[in-house]
SEPA-779440 format. One record per atom (N, C-alpha, C, O): x, y, z; residue in one letter. Coordinates in steps of 0.1 Angstrom, whole numbers, plus 5000, padded with zeros to 4 digits. Atoms other than C-alpha are relative to their C-alpha. Example, Ala and Ser with C-alpha at 12.3 -4.5 7.8 and 13.67 -1.06 7.14 Angstrom:
// SEPA-779440
500949885000A
512349555078A
500950125000A
501950125007A
499149895000S
513749895071S
499250115008S
499750225009S
// end
This chain:
// SEPA-779440
500749885001M
500050004998M
501050135001M
500750234995M
499049875001F
503150265004F
501049974990F
502050054990F
498850015010T
505250134975T
499450084988T
500250114979T
500549915010L
503050334951L
500350135001L
500950204993L
499549844997P
503450674968P
501549985002P
502150074997P
498849974999L
506850594975L
500950014985L
501950084982L
499550005014L
507550524938L
499850144992L
500650164983L
500349915004V
505950834930V
500950105005V
501450174997V
499249934992V
507951024955V
501550024993V
502050134992V
498950065003T
511050854940T
500450084984T
501450154981T
500049975012L
510450924904L
499850165000L
500350234991L
500249874999F
509251264912F
501450105007F
501550225003F
498749944996L
512651374931L
501149934992L
502249984995L
498950005005Q
514951204909Q
501050064993Q
502150024989Q
499449875005V
515851534894V
501250055009V
502050145005V
499249954993K
517751564926K
501349935005K
502149985012K
499550084994F
519651284931F
501450024999F
502349995006F
498149995003H
522951384916H
500350135010H
501550165009H
499849944991L
522851644943L
499949975011L
500750025020L
499650064986R
521951444974R
499749864995R
498649824991R
499850155004P
522951074966P
499349955014P
498449855013P
501050094989G
521450985001G
498949974999G
498449865001G
501450005004L
518251074992L
499549884991L
498549814994L
500450085007K
518250854963K
500349845006K
499449755004K
500050124993Y
519650554984Y
498949955011Y
498749835015Y
501050014990A
517050615009A
498649984997A
497849925004A
501550015010L
514050634984L
500249834997L
499449745001L
499850155005Y
515550284969Y
499949895009Y
499549795005Y
500150074985A
515850125007A
498550004997A
498049914991A
501549964997S
512050265013S
499449924993S
498449864998S
501250105009L
510550064980L
500349865004L
499549785007L
500450134998I
512149754987I
499349955015I
498549865015I
500649984988I
511349775023I
498549974999I
497949875004I
501550024999S
507849815016S
499649904991S
498549854993S
500450105010A
507549574989A
500049885008A
498949825011A
499750124985L
508949295018L
498950025006L
498149935005L
501149994993H
506249425039H
498649944995H
497949865001H
500950015006A
503749405017A
500049824997A
498949774997A
500150154999I
504649005014I
500049935009I
499249835011I
499950074989F
506048915045F
498750015015F
498049945022F
501249934988I
503749135069I
498950054994I
498850174992I
500949945008P
500849165051P
498650065009P
498450025020P
500949954990L
497949355062L
498949924999L
498449864989L
501450094996K
494849175081K
498950065001K
498950185004K
501249965000G
491449185080G
499650074987G
498650134988G
500749925011L
490849355046L
500049914988L
499949954976L
500350105012G
490449045026G
501149974991G
502150044989G
498950075008D
492248825003D
500250114986D
501250104979D
500049905013F
491649104974F
500950055004F
502050034997F
499049844998V
493549384991V
501349925005V
502449985004V
498850064993T
496049145008T
500949974985T
502050034983T
499650065013Y
496848964971Y
500550144992Y
501750164989Y
499649885007T
496849294953T
500950085004T
501550144995T
499249904997N
498849504973N
501649935005N
502550015009N
499150105003A
501549194973A
500750054986A
501750114984A
500050045013F
501049154938F
500750174992F
501650184984F
499649815003M
501549594932M
501149975005M
501949924997M
498749934989S
504249644955S
501249914989S
502049994983S
499250085007V
506349374936V
500250074982V
501250114975V
500249885015S
505249554901S
500850125002S
501950124996S
499749864996F
506049884911F
501450005003F
502050115002F
498650044996I
509549734922I
500650014984I
501450094978I
499550045016I
510049614886I
500050124991I
500950144982I
500149855006R
508849974874R
501250105005R
501750194998R
498949914997A
511350144894A
501449964996A
502250054995A
499150095006V
514149884881V
500250114984V
501150194980V
500349965013E
512949994846E
500350124998E
501350144991E
500249845002L
512150384847L
501550025007L
502350074999L
498949954995L
515350424871L
501349974997L
502250054995L
498650055005L
518050224862L
500149954987L
501249964981L
499950075017L
517350064826L
499750084992L
500150064980L
500149905010Q
516050384812Q
500450145005Q
500350175016Q
499749864997N
517150724813N
499050114999N
498850174989N
501349904996L
514250954830L
500350124990L
499550144981L
499649905010D
515951254812D
500149994988D
500750094983D
499950015014E
515851164778E
498449924998E
498249894986E
501550055005L
512051014778L
499450124998L
499650225005L
500649915003M
509951214759M
498149945000M
497649825000M
501550054998H
506051224760H
499150104994H
499150224997H
501249905008L
502951364737L
499150075011L
498350015018L
500749924993E
501651654754E
499250054991E
499750084981E
501149925006K
498551814741K
500050135000K
499750195010K
500249855000V
498752154730V
499050094995V
498450185001V
501649935002S
495852274712S
499249914989S
499749814984S
500750045008Q
493052184689Q
500250064987Q
500350184986Q
499849905012V
493452244651V
498949904993V
498949784993V
501150095008S
490152144632S
499549885002S
498649885010S
500550144994S
489451774636S
501049935004S
500949815006S
498950084995S
492751684647S
500850085013S
500650205014S
499549944988I
494651764680I
501550004999I
502249904997I
498649935000L
498051964682L
501049925013L
500949955024L
499350064987Y
500651734704Y
501850054997Y
502350074986Y
498350005002S
504451784710S
500549885008S
499949815016S
499250084993W
506951574721W
500850085010W
501650175008W
499449894990E
508051724754E
500749895010E
500149785011E
499350104992P
510851564779P
499350025011P
498450105011P
500350014985V
510151484816V
500250135006V
501350175007V
499649874995H
509851814831H
500750015012H
500349955022H
499150004990K
512851924855K
499550045012K
499749985022K
500449924986S
511052144879S
498949925005S
498249864998S
500650094991L
509351994908L
498650065000L
498250125011L
501349934998G
505852104901G
499049894993G
499249784989G
501150075003Y
502652014890Y
499649914989Y
498749824990Y
499750065011R
503551914854R
500749885002R
500349784996R
498850124997R
506351664867R
498949925003R
498549844995R
500650114992F
504051494891F
498849954990F
498549844990F
500950125010L
501251414862L
500949934992L
500649824988L
499350115014Q
504151284836Q
500549885010Q
500649775005Q
499550124989V
505351064869V
499349915000V
499649804998V
501150064998C
501850964876C
499649914986C
499049804987C
500650055011N
501350884840N
501149874997N
500749764993N
499150124999L
504650684840L
499449875006L
499149775000L
500550124994I
503550464866I
499049934997I
499149804998I
501050075001A
500350394858A
499749944981A
498649914977A
500149995012N
501050344822N
501149914995N
502049954989N
498650085003P
503350024819P
500249994986P
501349994983P
499949995014R
502750014781R
500850094992R
501250084980R
499349905005A
504350344778A
499250064989A
499850114980A
500949965012I
501450444755I
500450175001I
500250235011I
499849885001G
502550804743G
501050025002G
501250155001G
498550014996W
506250754754W
500649964988W
500249894979W
499250075012N
508950704731N
500949905003N
501949894995N
499250094996H
510450424752H
498949874997H
499349754999H
500950115000G
507250204744G
500549944988G
501649954983G
500150075011S
506449994716S
498950104988S
497850154990S
500349895012T
505550194683T
498549964996T
497950054991T
501350065003K
502249974678K
499150085011K
497950075008K
500649934992Y
501050194707Y
499750174999Y
498950245006Y
499949875005L
501550534690L
498650024990L
498249924984L
500950015008P
498750674672P
500250064987P
501250144988P
499149965013P
499150784633P
500250155003P
499350235008P
499749884999L
501251094634L
500550074989L
501350034981L
499949935013R
501351394612R
500750105004R
500350155015R
499149924997P
504251614612P
499450144998P
498650144988P
500749884999V
503052004618V
500750054988V
501950044986V
499249955011E
503652184585E
499550144998E
500150235003E
500449885002G
501352474573G
499350045014G
499350175015G
500749934991E
499552514607E
501050085009E
500750195013E
498849944995A
502952584623A
500550114998A
501150175007A
499849855003G
503352914605G
499050075001G
499250195000G
501149884996G
500253064611G
499550015013G
500249975023G
500749954986E
497853154640E
500249885010E
500049915022E
499550084991H
498852804657H
501449955003H
501749845008H
498650024998C
502552844657C
500350035016C
500150155020C
499550024989F
503852764691F
501549985005F
501949875009F
498350015001P
507852864694P
500549925009P
501449845007P
499650104988E
508052704729E
500249875000E
501049815008E
500050155001H
507252364718H
500949954987H
500950034977H
499450065013Q
509552144691Q
499149875000Q
498349835008Q
500250135006N
508751834672N
498150015001N
497549925006N
501650034997M
504851894672M
499549934990M
500249954980M
501050095006V
502351634655V
498950025002V
498550095011V
501549974996L
498951634650L
499449845001L
499949754994L
500650094997I
496951354659I
498450004995I
497850104999I
501449985002A
493151284643A
499449985013A
499949925022A
500650034990D
490651304667D
499249904996D
498749884985D
500450125004G
489250974674G
498449985000G
497850085003G
501349995000D
485550854673D
499549975017D
499149875022D
500350024983R
484850934711R
498549945004R
498449895016R
501250064999R
481250814709R
500149854997R
499449795005R
499950165007S
481850464694S
501049955012S
500949835015S
499250054990F
484750444722F
499350005011F
499549915019F
500850004986L
482550544751L
498949884998L
499149795007L
500950105000L
479650294742L
500749864998L
500149765003L
499350124998A
482150014736A
500449975013A
500249865018A
499350034986H
483950074771H
498749975009H
498649885017H
500950044989I
480750104788I
499449875002I
499249825013I
500750125000W
479249784773W
501249895008W
501049795014W
498950104994T
482849624783T
499950005017T
499949895024T
500549974986V
482149774819V
498949915006V
499049855017V
501550054994V
478649614822V
500349875002V
500249815013V
499850145003M
479749274809M
501049955012M
500949845016M
498750044993A
482849264832A
499349995014A
499549895022A
500650004986Y
480849354863Y
499249865000Y
499549775009Y
501050145002L
478049064852L
501249895002L
501049825011L
499250124998T
480948824850T
500550005010T
500649895015T
499550034986M
482448904882M
499049965010M
499349885019M
500950034992D
479448874898D
499449875001D
499049815011D
500350135002T
478548584885T
500749905005T
500149805010T
498750094994Y
481948414895Y
499649995014Y
499549885020Y
500049994985Q
481348554929Q
498649955007Q
498649915019Q
501350084999A
477548414931A
500349845000A
499949765007A
499950165000A
478648094919A
501049925010A
500749815016A
499250054995F
481648024935F
501050015014F
501849945021F
499749944984A
482448224966A
499150015008A
499450025020A
501150004992R
479048224978R
499249875001R
498449855010R
501150075002N
477347924966N
501349864997N
500949774989N
499250115006Y
480447674961Y
499849865003Y
500149774995Y
500450104998T
479247414982T
498749954994T
498749834989T
501250015010Q
476047394966Q
500149984986Q
499349914981Q
499950055012I
477247374933I
501249894997I
501549864985I
499650134997C
479347074944C
499349904998C
499449824989C
501350074999N
476346914956N
499249964988N
498949844985N
500850005016S
474446994922S
500849884990S
500349784985S
499150095009V
477346824902V
500149875007V
500449784999V
499950144993D
477446514929D
498849964996D
498749854991D
501450085003G
473846464922G
499749974989G
499049874986G
500150025012F
473846514888F
500649884995F
500049824987F
499250115005L
476546244883L
499749875006L
499949765001L
500650134996N
475246024906N
498549925000N
498149805003N
501750014999K
471446044902K
499749994986K
499249884982K
500449975013V
471146164866V
500549904991V
499949824984V
499250115010M
474045984849M
500349875004M
500949794997M
500050124996G
473945714870G
501549945003G
501849825002G
498450064998L
477945694880L
499849985013L
498750015018L
499749994985S
479045624914S
501450065002S
502550005000S
498949934997V
481445894924V
500150025014V
499249985020V
499849934985S
482546024958S
500050155000S
500650204991S
499949875000P
481746374968P
501550084997P
501650194993P
498549945003A
485746434964A
499950004986A
500050094979A
499650025017T
485846324931T
499150134991T
499650204982T
500749905001S
482846584926S
500750104997S
500950154986S
499449865001E
484546874938E
500950024994E
501250134991E
498650005012M
487546804916M
499850014988M
500750064981M
500549995013M
485546794888M
499850144998M
500250214988M
500549854999V
484047124897V
501150114999V
501050214992V
498849904998R
487447304907R
500749964983R
501350064978R
499250005007R
488947154877R
499350064982R
500050114974R
500650035009Y
486347164848Y
498950155000Y
498350184990Y
500949914999L
484147464861L
500650155007L
500350265002L
499749904993L
485847694887L
501350044990L
501550164988L
498649975007S
489347674866S
499850094988S
500550204987S
500549905008P
487547824835P
499450125004P
499550234998P
500649884993G
485548034857G
500950125006G
500550245006G
499149894993C
488648224875C
500750054987C
500850174986C
499649935015W
490348274839W
499250114995W
499750234994W
500449905004I
487648454826I
499550115010I
499350225007I
500549904990A
486548624858A
501450095001A
501250225001A
499049945001S
490148734859S
500050134988S
500250254989S
499749925013Y
490148854823Y
499050095000Y
499250184992Y
501349924998A
486749034832A
500550135005A
500450245000A
499449914990F
488549214860F
500650094996F
500350204999F
498749935005V
491549344842V
499350084989V
499650204988V
500849935012D
489349444813D
498950105004D
498650204997D
500949914993G
486849594832G
500450135007G
499950245006G
499449864996I
489049824851I
500750074990I
501150184994I
499049925008H
491049944822H
498950104991H
499050224989H
501449945004S
487550024804S
499350085010S
498550155003S
500349944991A
486350184833A
500850135001A
500250245002A
498849895002I
489350424833I
500050074991I
500150194991I
500049915014G
489050504799G
498950094999G
499150214997G
500949904998V
485650624802V
499950105009V
499350205008V
499949854991F
486450844831F
501050074993F
500850194992F
499149895007S
489150984812S
499950054987S
500650144983S
500349965015V
487951004777V
498650105003V
498550214998V
501349994999G
484251064787G
499950095011G
499650205007G
500749904986I
483551234825I
501250125003I
501050225010I
499049904997L
486851404825L
499950134991L
500250254993L
500749905013R
485551574792R
499550125004R
499850235001R
501149874997V
482851754808V
500650105008V
499950215008V
499449944993F
485251924833F
500850094992F
501250204997F
498849945008G
487652024806G
500749894989G
500849774990G
499650105010A
489151914774A
501550005001A
502249944993A
498349985000K
492851984786K
500649915006K
501749875004K
499350134994Y
493251704809Y
499349874998Y
499649775004Y
500850125002A
490651454793A
500849914988A
501449954978A
498950075011G
492251164775G
499249984985G
498150024982G
500550045012E
491651034741E
499949864999E
500549775006E
499950145001P
490650724726P
501449884994P
501649764996P
498750065003W
493950634711W
500849965013W
501749885012W
499350034988M
495250614746M
499749895006M
500549865014M
500550094992Y
493350334758Y
499849884989Y
498649844985Y
500250135010P
494050034732P
499749875009P
500149865020P
500250094993P
492749714742P
500749935007P
501749915000P
499050064992V
494749524770V
500049864994V
501149824994V
500050145007F
493949184754F
499949984986F
499150054979F
500150005013G
494649064720G
498349924994G
497249934999G
501450055009S
491848894699S
499949835006S
500949785012S
500450144991V
490448544712V
500249894989V
500149764990V
499650115011R
491448394678R
501149935003R
501449815000R
498750084995H
494748334694H
500049915008H
500849825007H
500250154991L
493348114721L
499449914989L
499949804989L
500450115009L
491547934694L
500949914993L
500849794992L
498850085006A
494647864676A
500749895009A
501349795004A
499650104991F
495747664706F
501849984998F
502449884996F
498949985000N
499247794705N
500450115011N
500250235012N
499949924989L
500547874738L
501150134999L
501350195010L
499349935001R
503048114725R
499250144996R
499450245002R
501249915001D
500148334709D
499250015013D
499550125018D
500450034989I
498348264738I
500250145008I
499550245010I
499349924991W
500448444760W
500850134995W
500950235003W
499249925003G
502448654740G
499050124995G
499250244997G
500849915010K
499548804718K
498450035006K
497750135003K
501350014995M
496348744737M
500250055014M
499650165015M
500049954989W
497248784774W
500850085007W
500450155017W
498749944990H
500348914787H
500450154995H
501550204997H
499649875005D
500149254768D
500050105009D
500650205005D
499949884992L
499549494800L
501549985008L
502150095010L
498849984995C
502749394816C
501449954995C
502549945002C
499250045012R
504949264787R
501250145000R
502250135007R
498849934997N
507049564785N
501050035008N
502250025004N
499050024991P
508349624817P
500949875002P
502149885004P
499250124996F
509049244823F
501149964987F
502249904990F
499150035010L
510849204788L
501250114997L
502250084990L
498749925001T
513049534792T
500949965013T
502149975012T
499350054992L
513949374826L
501149884996L
502249884999L
499250095000S
514949044811S
500950024989S
502049974990S
499049965007R
516649184780R
501350065004R
502450025000R
498949944992A
518749404800A
500949905007A
502149925009A
499150134990A
520049074821A
500749874986A
501749794988A
499950105006I
520348864790I
501050064985I
502050014980I
499549955014I
521249074757I
501550045002I
502250034992I
498849984998P
524549184771P
501049885000P
502249905000P
499050125001L
525948804769L
500449974990L
500149864986L
499950005012K
527248844739K
500549884992K
500549874979K
499250125007S
529248484734S
498449904998S
498349794992S
500950105002I
525648354736I
499349984982I
499650084974I
501049985014P
523448274700P
499050065003P
498450085014P
501649884998V
520648494693V
498849925004V
497949975011V
501150084997G
518348194695G
499949965013G
498849945019G
500150044983T
519448104730T
499650115006T
498850105016T
500449924991Q
519248444740Q
498650044999Q
497950075009Q
501949985000R
515548504729R
499349915008R
498349955015R
500750114988F
514748164748F
500450025012F
499549995021F
499849964985L
516348274778L
499550135003L
499450165015L
500649864996V
514948634777V
498249955002V
497550025010V
501150074996I
511648434777I
499649925012I
498549935018I
499750054984C
512648234806C
500150115010C
499250105019C
499849914991L
513548504825L
498550095004L
498250135015L
501149924995T
510348704818T
499249925009T
498849955020T
501150074991F
508148434829F
500549985014F
499649965022F
499750004986F
510248394860F
500050135007F
500250125019F
500449884994V
509748774868V
498750005003V
498350045014V
501250004999S
506348704859S
499449945016S
498750015024S
500250104990G
505948404885G
500350075014G
499850035024G
499549964989V
507748614911V
499050115005V
498650105017V
501149944998V
505348884909V
498649955004V
498150015014V
500750094994H
502648634913H
499749915012H
498649885016H
499850054992V
503848454937V
500150105015V
499650075025V
500049854987A
504448794961A
498349955005A
498149875015A
501349994994G
500348804964G
499649865005G
498749865013G
500450134999T
500148414965T
500549975016T
499949895023T
499150024986Y
502648434998Y
499050105011Y
498550065022Y
500549914990A
501048735013A
498649945002A
498149985013A
500850034996V
497948545012V
499849905010V
499149905020V
500050124994S
498648205022S
501249995011S
501149915020S
498550054993Q
502148205038Q
500249865001Q
500349795011Q
499950155003D
502647885024D
501450004991D
501250084982D
499050025006V
506247815010V
499849894990V
500749884981V
500350125008C
504847494992C
499450084992C
500050084981C
500849945010A
502447704973A
500850074989A
500750044977A
499149925006V
504947944962V
501149924991V
501549964980V
499050105007G
507447654950G
499149954987G
499649954976G
500750055011M
504347514929M
499950114988M
500050094976M
500449895009M
503547864915M
501250004991M
501149994979M
498649995009M
507247894904M
500249894989M
500749904978M
500050125008T
506947564889T
499350004988T
499749944977T
500849995009F
504347644868F
500250134990F
499850134978F
499549915009F
505847954856F
501250004991F
501450054980F
498850035007C
509347814849C
499849874989C
500549854979C
500450095012I
507747524829I
499150044988I
499149974978I
500649925012L
505647734806L
500850054988L
500450034977L
498949975012P
508647874785P
500349874995P
500149864983P
499750155004L
509747484783L
498949974990L
499149934979L
501450075008C
506047404770C
500050094986C
499850054975C
500149905012I
506247714746I
501049944987I
500849924975I
499150035014A
509547604729A
499649854995A
499549814983A
500250135005A
508647254729A
498649964989A
498549874980A
501249995010Q
505247314711Q
500550124986Q
499950124975Q
499649955011H
507047544689H
500849914988H
500749934976H
499050075008L
509647284675L
499249894997L
499849824988L
501150105001L
506647034675L
499450064984L
499550014973L
501349985010S
503947234653S
500750114989S
500250144978S
499749915011D
506247484636D
501149964994D
501350024983D
498750045005R
509447324628R
499949844993R
500149824982R
499950155002L
509046914630L
498749984988L
498949944977L
501250065007L
505346854616L
500250084985L
499750024975L
499949955012P
506047084587P
500749944990P
500349934978P
499250075011L
508846894573L
499649854997L
499949784988L
500450165002V
507146554578V
498650024991V
498249924985V
501549975006L
503746684563L
499950064990L
500650164989L
500149965011P
502646754531P
499650165001P
499150205012P
500849874998H
501847144524H
498650014992H
498450054981H
501549965006N
498147144521N
499150055010N
499650095020N
501049964991E
494947224540E
499849905010E
499549945021E
499850104993L
495046894555L
500650005013L
500249995025L
499250014987A
498146904574A
499950135007A
500450145018A
499949894992Q
497547244584Q
498849995012Q
498750055023Q
501150084990F
494247064601F
500749945009F
500949985020F
498950094989V
496546804617V
501050075010V
501550025020V
498949904993I
498747074630I
499250065012I
499450065025I
501349964990W
495647234645W
499549905010W
499349955022W
500550114994L
494546904658L
501549985015L
501349985027L
498850024991V
498246844676V
500250115009V
500850085020V
499849904993N
498247204689N
499049995011N
499350025022N
500750004993M
494847144703M
500449905012M
500349945024M
499850104989A
495846834722A
501450045011A
501450005023A
499449964994F
499047004732F
499550095014F
499750075026F
500549904989V
497247294750V
499549915009V
500049905020V
501150084992T
494647064764T
500949925011T
500649935023T
499250094989G
497346834781G
501050095008G
501350035019G
499649884996W
499247144791W
499150065012W
499550085023W
501049914993G
496147324806G
499549875012G
499349905024G
500350094990H
495246964824H
500950005010H
500550025021H
498550074994T
498846874838T
500050125012T
499850115024T
499749884992T
499447254851T
499350095003T
499850185010T
500949874993S
496447474857S
499549955012S
499050045019S
500250024985P
495747274888P
500950095007P
500550175016P
499149984990W
498847364901W
500050175003W
500550225013W
500049904998F
498147734896F
498350035007F
498150135014F
501349974995L
494447724906L
500249965013L
500150065020L
499750044991D
495347534938D
500650065011D
500350035023D
498949984994H
498247714949H
499750174999H
499850235010H
500049885004S
497748074934S
499650135009S
500150245011S
500749914993K
495248214957K
499150114991K
498350194995K
500749905009L
493948394926L
498149965003L
497350045005L
501349994998P
490548234930P
499150075013P
498050125013P
500349954989E
490148334963E
500050155001E
499150215008E
500049865001A
491248694956A
499050074990A
498650184992A
501149965009I
488848714928I
498750005008I
497950105008I
501250014995G
486148584948G
499750135010G
498650165012G
500449944992S
486448854973S
500350164997S
500450255006S
500049855008V
486649174950V
498850075004V
497650025003V
501349944992P
484349424967P
498950064989P
499350164982P
501049975007L
481349474947L
498850085006L
498150065017L
501349894994P
478749764952P
498949935002P
498449945013P
501150074999M
475949554946M
499949874989M
500349874977M
500050125010S
475249204934S
498549974995S
497549955003S
501250045005L
472449144909L
499649865001L
498449834999L
500650115000W
472248784914W
499150005013W
497949965013W
500550014988K
471548824954K
498850094997K
497750065001K
501649945001L
468849114941L
499149954996L
498149985001L
500650065008M
467248914918M
499749865004M
498549835004M
500250124997A
467648554930A
500449965013A
500449855018A
499650034982D
468948604967D
501049894998D
500949815008D
498750075003V
472048404954V
501250045003V
502249974999V
// end
């Protein structure tokens, strides 16, 4: 809970570090101590969601601190700052991080911390930048701003369509979270009893209650937890977009966001249906934190010049998943205080890149060599990928489900009102 404000203060005062080295090391130490406190001495009585999120985000902010303070030169970062409206376009200027300790620097620091994909910054992926058009005729006329350099025009997005789509996403995410909590947080025992009754009385099978519960956890709770997690992150992102692009504009367009600043967090579901682990994690799921994790991993691996490029890329992927595992186990340990759970979680994240590499070698390298190049061969490869991903999920998903404490955290997210409880009292 203290790591976020400490990181804000650290980035805000970074411009003074060369004058006061003691201040730098004091703030660095405070960040580390705050993250360790969130993990090993978690706040009690606030629910699993707060405990998990506090530890998870604290370690995430440590990674952001390493990225922004050690791996990046903060003085060289440039941000697209809104300057003026020009017809149907908005005039922006590439501006450096402000050196004066004032409100403008504070806003830039907050944007850096809350924007791990670096949308609108020159150190992020270019795919997050909107179409930029250099200012030509406008710069010499009434829209000339001599105090700004590197001005560009960005076409005004379709604000109405953006708001409608994101409001719909917020509503659907809320309903998904409410349904998950109604089924698995408040009525888990009834769900297990219903499945047990269906298997024994309707299907005529003879299964124990323990087997019925295992089937509920594996085939109902597991996909429900992933869907609810997806909905939670997507819903929060869309709610922030609606607030920034829509509500803030009511009070003034100067600080309101634009649609291009809120690209989707998740990729297309078609990557899931392709049954390719590399695409599922790289293109569909892990967009939000990919930039900080990859930056840290590349900084550690790329300097190893003697290692072949292919091996370097594989080691970058392995280290990226290891870092992701550390972030997740921070939340796990804060909730459970269970070393065994931490070990199982790290095993999940360390095995995942090995599975990605094995599937790549099998379906992208080996099978195309032995199969003819036709549509039937593509279908066979798709079936092999489906079997591979199904086997991976069946084997390793229970490790994450049983030990991560994510189902409990999602089940304790505070919702202001439950539609299920209101309409059906469940």
